[in-house]
N, C-alpha and C positions, 0 to 999 in steps of 0.2 A: 440825932442828938450826939452830942459831942462825947469823943472817944469810944463809940461804937461800931466794931468789924463789919465792913461791907462783903458779901460772899460773892466769888470771883462766877461769872457767867459759866454755862457749858459750851459755849463756842470756840473757847480755848482748848478744848479737846479734840475738836474734831477737824481743826486744821490740818496737823500731821496727816489724817487720814484722807482728808480731800487731797493733799500735795503727793501722797502714795497713790492714789486711785488717779489720779492724773498723768502720774509718769506711765503707770501701767496704760493706761488707755493710749497713752502718745506711742507707747514701745508694742503695742498691739498693732496700732494702726501703721506704725512703721513696717511691723513686720508683712500686716496683709499687703501694705503697698509692695514690700519686697517681693510676697508670693505673687502679686499680680505682675508685677516688672519678670520675674522669671518664666513665667506661664508662658508671658507673650514673646519670648526670645525663641529665635529660629534655629540657631545655633546649640550643638550639643555642648552639655556641659564640660567646662575644666577638668583635667586629667581623668578620660573616660578614654578607655582604647576598645578594639574589637579583637580578640584573639593576638594580643601583643602589639596590636597597630594602633597607633596613637591618634585619635581623632576627634581631640580636643577642639572646641570652637568653632569647629567647621557644621557648616549646613550640611543637610543629607545628601545633598548631589555631591558635595564636594568630598565627602566620607565615602560615598558610595564607589564613586571613581578610584579613590587611593585603592581601597581595601581592595576591589576588585581586580588592580592593578599588583598588587601584593602577592595577591592569592594565585595568580597566573604565572609571576614571576619565581616562587618561592614554593608552591606545594608540589612541583616535581622533585623538590629535594626529600619530601616525608615519604617514608615507607611503615607501613601499618599492617603486622602480621599476626594472625590466629594460631595459636598452637593447642596442641593437645595430644600427650602421649606418643611423641616422634611424627605427627601430622601438621601439617602447616599450609596454609593459605593467606597469599599476601596482595596488597593492592599499593599503589603509588598515589601520593594524593593528588595529582592532575587528573588522575579517574574520577574522583568525587566530584559532584555536581553542588557545591555549597551555595546555602541559598543567603548571597551577600546581601540583597534588599532588605530581607527582612532582620538581619545581624544589624545592620546600620539601623534600622528603625528601631531596636531594642536598648540601641546606645543612646539616641536620642530621647527615649522614654524617661530616661533618668531625670528625674526633676521636674517633669511633665506630665505625669502618669496622676498626680494627687496636687491638688492646687494647693491646702494646707500644710503640705511637707516640702513642695516645690522651693520655699524659701530656703527652706533649713539645707536641702540638700546642696543647692545652688553657693551658699553662704560656706557649707563645711568642703565644697569642693575647693571654693576659691583659697581657704584656709591650709589645703594642702591635703584634703581627703581624695581618695582615687577609686574609680570603678571600673571592673575589669567584664566586657561581655563577649560570650561564646560565639564562634564560629557557627550558625545554624547549619547543621547538614538535616536533610529530611527524612523521617523515618524509614522511606522506601526510597531512598537513593540507589541507584541500580547498581554502582560498584559494590557498595557495602553489600547490599543485599543477595548480590550474588556472589560474593565471596562466602557468606555465611551459607549460603545456600548448598555450595560446593562442601564445605565444611563439613553440616550436615550430612550430606550424601556419604563425605569421605569417612566419618566416624562410624556411620550406621553399618556401610560396607565390611567394616572391622571383626574380626571372628575375636575380641579382645573379651567378650561378656562370656564369664565361663558357666554363666547360671543359664543361658538359653543360645541357642545358635541353630544355622538352618545347613540341614546335611543333606544334599539330595534335594527330595521332595517332600522333606519331613521338617516339622520344628521340634527339636529336642530341648528340653528343659527339665532342669535338676531344683527339686523343690527344697526349698531351705538355703541353697546358694545365695551367697549374697550379689545383689545385681546393682549394678553400676548404670546411673543414666545420668542425662544431660537437662539442666530445665532451659530448654533452647529458648524460650520467653522472655526470661529473665535475663540470658545471656546477650540476648539481641540489643535490648535497652543499655547493659552496660558498655556492648562494644561502640555503641553511638557514642555514648557519652566519651568514653576513652577514645575514639577516635578524634572528637571535639579537643581535648586536651593533647594530642599529638600534634593538630595541626596552631594548635597555641604554642606549644612549645617550640614548632619549626618555623614558624612564620617570624617567630621573636628572633631568631639567628641567622646567621648567612651558611652555615656548614649544612650537614645531613643530618637528618632526623630520622631515628627508627626507633620504633617501639612495638611493644608485643603484647597481647592480651593472652593470657593463657586460660581456656576453658577449665572451669570448676565442676567436676562431676559430684551427683549427690548419692548416696549409697543408701540402699534401703536397710533398714534395722532387721535383723533376723527373726523371723516370726511375723513380720506384717506382710500381708498378700499385696502382691505385685501390682503395679499400675500396668493392667492388662491394654488399655487403650493406647498408653505410651509405649509399651514394644509393639504394639500395631503400626504406629507412627514410624518409628524408628526403624522398621525391618518391611514395611509395605514399599514397592517401586512400582510408579507406573512404566508399563513398558512402550520403550522409544526404539523405531528404527535406527540405525545408522543415517549420515543424511551426510550432503557437501555443505561447508563452509562458503560461502559465495564469496566473502572478502579475502578469506585466508586460500582459500582453493584447497583445503584440507578436509579430511573425513572425520565428520565425530563420530565416536562409539555410539554404538546399541546400548540397551538396557535390557535384561528378562525381567519382565512383570514379576513382582511377589505378592501374593495374598493370603490370608487364613482366617480362618474364623475365629471372632475374639470369644465367642460365647464358648466354642468349643475348648479353647485355650484354658478359660476359666475353669470350665466342669472339669477338667482332666486333671488342672492342678489341685482342686480341692478334693478329687478322690484320691489322689497319691498321698504315700506315707512320707514322711519328713525324710532327706536324703536319696528317695528314690527320682529316677532318672526316667521320664516319660515322654511321648512326642505325638503330635498330631499333624495330619497333611497339609502341604502348603500347596498354593495351586501356582504354577510359574506357567508364566506367558510367551513364548518365545517371539521376537520381533521378527516379522516378515523379511526383512533386511537387515544382514548383519554385515559389520564392518567387514568381514573377510569377502561377502558377496559383494559389497559397493566397491570394493577396492580393486576388484581384479575385472569387472564387468562394468564400470562408468563408461555411457554411450557408447557401448561395443555394438550396437543392432542398429540396422537403418530401420527405422519403424515405417517410412514414407517419404514419398519425394513427388515434384511435378516439376515440369518445365512448359514455358510458354515463348511464342514469338513477339517480341516487342517492336511493334513499328509506328511510324507518325515522325513528326518532326523533331528535330535535335532538342530542343527543351523538353518533349515529352520523354524522350530517352533518358535524359539527363533525370527528372524526377525518378523514374523507375529506378534508376539506379540508385540515388540518395537513398531513398526509402527502404530498398534492398540491403544498403549496409548498416541503416539504423537495427534491422532485425537482424542482422547475422551476429553469430555469437550469444545469442540469446539463453539463457539457461532458465530453467523453472523446476523449481524445486517440487517434489508430489505435493498435490492442492493447490499450488499457483494457478490464479489465470493470468493469460496474455491477453494484452490490450494493445491493438494495432496505432491507436491512435495514441495511446501514452506511451507508446515503443518508438514511433517516429518523431514524436512532438508535434506542435502545432506547426500546419506545412505553411510557413509565411515563407516571405523573401527575405525576412532576417534571419531565419534560418537554412537559407541557400537554396529554397525551393524558386523554379522558373515559372512563369504565367503558360498555363498548359489549357487544352478544353476540358471543360465541366458541365454538368447539366444542371440547367435550374429551371423549375416548373416546365423540363423538355424542350426547352431552349439550350444551343451551346453558348458558353459563355467561354473568358478566358480568364483563368484565378492562379493563382500561386497552386503548385501542387497538381497542375491536372495529368494524370497518367498513373498515380499512386495507388488507383484502384486495380490497376494489373499487379502489383505488388500482393495486395491483399487477398486477391481472387486467387492467383499460385499458390499463397500458402493456405488457402483453405482448400485448394483441389488437393494440395498435397497432405492435410489432416484428413480429409474423405479415405485416405489409404491408411490411415489410423485406428486404433479405437480410442482415440483421445476425445476428449468431450464438447461438444459446440454448444458454446454460451450464449454468444450473440452472432447472428448473421440475417444478413437482407440481400436480396437480390439487387441487382441493377433495372431502371426503367426499360432498356433495352439491353437486346442479346449483345455480348461483347464478341463474339466469336474466339475469342483467344484461348479461352477454357471450355469446356462442353457447357449446352445450355445446365443449369440446374446448379451448377460447379461454380458461380463466381459469388465473391462478395463485395459488398459496395461500401463507401465508407465517407465520411465528411467530419470535418472539425466541429466539435462541440454535441454533434444528433448523432450520427452513425457511427458506429463503430464494430470491429470485428473482433469477437474474443472467443477464445478455447483455455479448458482449463487441462493441468497435467493430472490426470487421473490414474495412475500407474504408481507403481510402489517405489520409481526411478527416478532421479532427476532426468530431464531432456535437455538437448541443445538444439537451437533453429540453426540451420548452413543456408546463406540466402546470398545467392550474388547475380550478376549481369556478366556477360562475355559475347563475344562477336567472333563467329566464321563464317564461310563462305556463303551461307544463305541469310546472313543477318544478325541482328542481335536477338539473344535470349535471357531469359531469366528461370533459374532454377531454384527450387526449394527445396532442402531436405533436413527431417526430424529424426535426430539421432536419440537413441536411450538404451535400455536394457529390457529384452523380450524373451525371458528363460522360456517361457509356453511356445514361441513361434506363432503366436497367432498372427495373421495379417488380414487386410481389409481389401475388400474390391467395390469402389462405386459404381452404379451405372445409374442412367435416367431413361423415362420415356418423355419425350416431346411428342406434341400434340396440338391441336385446335391453331392451327396456321392461318396467319390473316395477312394477305399480300397488300403492298403499301398501296394506298389511292393516291388521287391527285388533286390538289388544290391550288387556288390562284388566287394570285395579291397584286394589285395595283402598284406599279412602281415607274415614277415619271420619268426616270433615265433610260427605260426600255424602248429601243426604236420602235417604232410604230409598224405594226403587222408581224411581229416576232414576238417569242416566248421565249425565257430565258432562266435556265433551270437554277433552282438555289444551289448551290454546291458546298454551302456552311452546314445548312441543316439537313442530314444526308436521310433518306429513306430507310427505314427498318421494318424486316419483316414481325409481324406478332406473334408469340406463340406462347404456348405452355409446358412448362416441364416439373416432373416429379421426381426427386431423387431418394436414392437407397443405398444403402452401405451394407454389404454383408461379409460377415467375418468366418473365417476359415480358420483349423487348426494346422498344425506342421504338417498334416500327413495330407491336409488339402480336403478333409470333412468337414460339411456346411456346418456352422455353430448357431447362425440366427442372423437375421437381414433386419436391419434397422431403418425405418422411416425417418430420412431427412428433411422432409417438408417440400411445399410446392413453391413454384416459383413462376411469376407471371411477367412477361414482357410484352410491352406496349408495341403497336403498329405506330410508324410516324410516315405521313403521306410525301412524296413527291410535291416541291412546291415550286411553281413556276410561275416567274414576275409579268406581268403586260403592262402595257401601257394604258393608263385610264381612258384615253381618248378612243381605244378600239373598243370598250366595253367589254365587261365579262365572258371569257371565252367561253362561257357555257350556254352564252345566248349565241354564238355564231353562226349563222346558217351552214351547214353542211362541214363545219369545222373550218370554215374558212373565216380570217379577220377580215373587216372591212375594208375598204380599199381605202389609202389615204387620199387626199385632197390634190396633194402635188405627188404622183406619181414618180415626178423624176427625183423625187426627193428621196423617198424609204418605197423600196420596192418590196409588193407582199409578199410574205411566206407562206408556204402552206404547211403549219406547223402538226398536220394529221398524225405525224410519225411521233410526236411527243406530247400530243394533247388527250390522248387515250386515257380517261380515268382509270381505266385497269390495268396500265404499262406497268410492267414490273421491272425494277433498273437491272436485274440481273442478281448477281452474286449479293449476298448480304454483308452490307458495309462493314458491321462490325468486325469482319476477318480481316480488312485492310486500313480501317480508318484510326487516324492517332487520337480521337475522341473517345472519355470513358464514360458509357451510358449512364444514365442516372438513376435513381432507385425506382420501384414500382411495390403495388400492393400485390403482397405473394397471393398465388392463386388458393382457392377455396380446394381443401382435400380432392382429389379426382376419383372418380368410381372405377378408373383402369387401375389393376393390380399387376406385379411381376408375373411371370407364369407359375412361380412356386409361391406358398403363402408367405407372406411376411409376417414379422414378428409386430404388433401394436406399436403406436408411436412412441417414442418417450414423453414424459409428462412436460420437459421443457424442451421442444425444439430449437429454440433460437430465434422463430419468426414471429413476427409479429405485423398486424396492418399499419401501413403508413399514410401518414396526410400526403396526398398529392401534391402538394405545395412544399413539401420536404425536399432537399438540396443533394446531390451525390457528385463524389469529384471521379 
């Protein structure tokens, strides 16, 4: 109709909203894209530092190397001190084992820990925002923990708290007097935070940084019942003997043990009148070894010694000397265990040892370190003259001759070891050396320590069940016909068994006890003769005579009667003259024979165990 108005459509109002929505969607998509891009970055964000060390735009490996280098270079300039009412304990920054790896990982996590916030953090750091990450110091860092422990001990030992104090063997307390205490759990957490701050300040600059944390005590409100458990923790002390610091070779102080009954203290407090001073008994435990004891008597007594003659080829003598030098000067603190294998190290050519005879499955072989069993055996022989506890010991497969039967100790890298424990209250020292005189070369072992009671030991052994060497024959083509050739590499040994005892006496010679040190069983090894296979087995020879060779002009028959007797005994035990170290054997079962005097029951762990016949010894 002419002149009629037409209404506008609704679409005109929606267009701005559509445009706005599209813009928002595009912005959201762009932001998500930025987040995705930021989350895939391997580098640390811009303007990020670890304890003042800039690690911006670095990958983790680069940042780790830089922070580690800066810490190593500058931490020595940092000094951190704990203080409390005139007491101080300090540490140097170089003593702290900071966790650089975790610190750098924390720096990398900025912008990477949350996908949807990563884009914003990345953008803000591009525009100038910065983040500082603390250098991570582990809660159990040894240097920090030791400093706190020293301060706690120093505070506890001071008689500054007038509400209670240990006087003699009693704990005195005044009811109603103000009690000052330190919340060590809170202080330890705060010290770690302050130490991190000290590193941040110190690593920023070039000069020295000295920071102090002053402990803040808490004071009990008058009328409030004391924390008796906290008082016990403060005053309690574990008894500790004076000892020798092997690094500084200085004597550390002893500590008198302190303890008391918390329930008894609480009851006495509740029964006391306000302002009244009361007391309860305190248990004081004196140390076995004081600083004065140790300082004046260190290594003053010869506890035991032994000497044996060293024979054989030059390489064997050299190995004995080298292993003796490794043991010489070793110090064992109370409770320490000596390991011969650990002390001498792998007996290899690389470590200076030369080839020598050892036994593998009862046969002689050349291996590095042949001869070192004489050092371990002489050491064991010396220990048998002391009260020291044997932890591990095995006998050789064949009797050695250079120490009495039952008093040897075989060793082999990786399997057989000789060990003993310092079961005294004082440090002990091993002196071990070889020397030459007109009679040959010898090795001597001496054990020094402190023996206030004057107790000494005498080892004895019974030897029995002797077995003479038999004779065996082996074919060998290069042996002249009609002859027998003795194998001079595989010496014959008499078999026997031994049982060892150690008797302790007091300073006046009175017998205290006899200890069963266990049994030893040494194998027999036969005389071995080689013969020509064409002659046949000598055990089949008629009248002990070899058959006449076809060409008598080539080989003259020999009467081997003097050398083929299966019962022949080559004479003295080769263990006294041969350079070989016999191998191990299975220890004997306990023997029915006993010393003339009654003996004490065997120890629960004699150090003897059955061996596999295939085990090897040097």
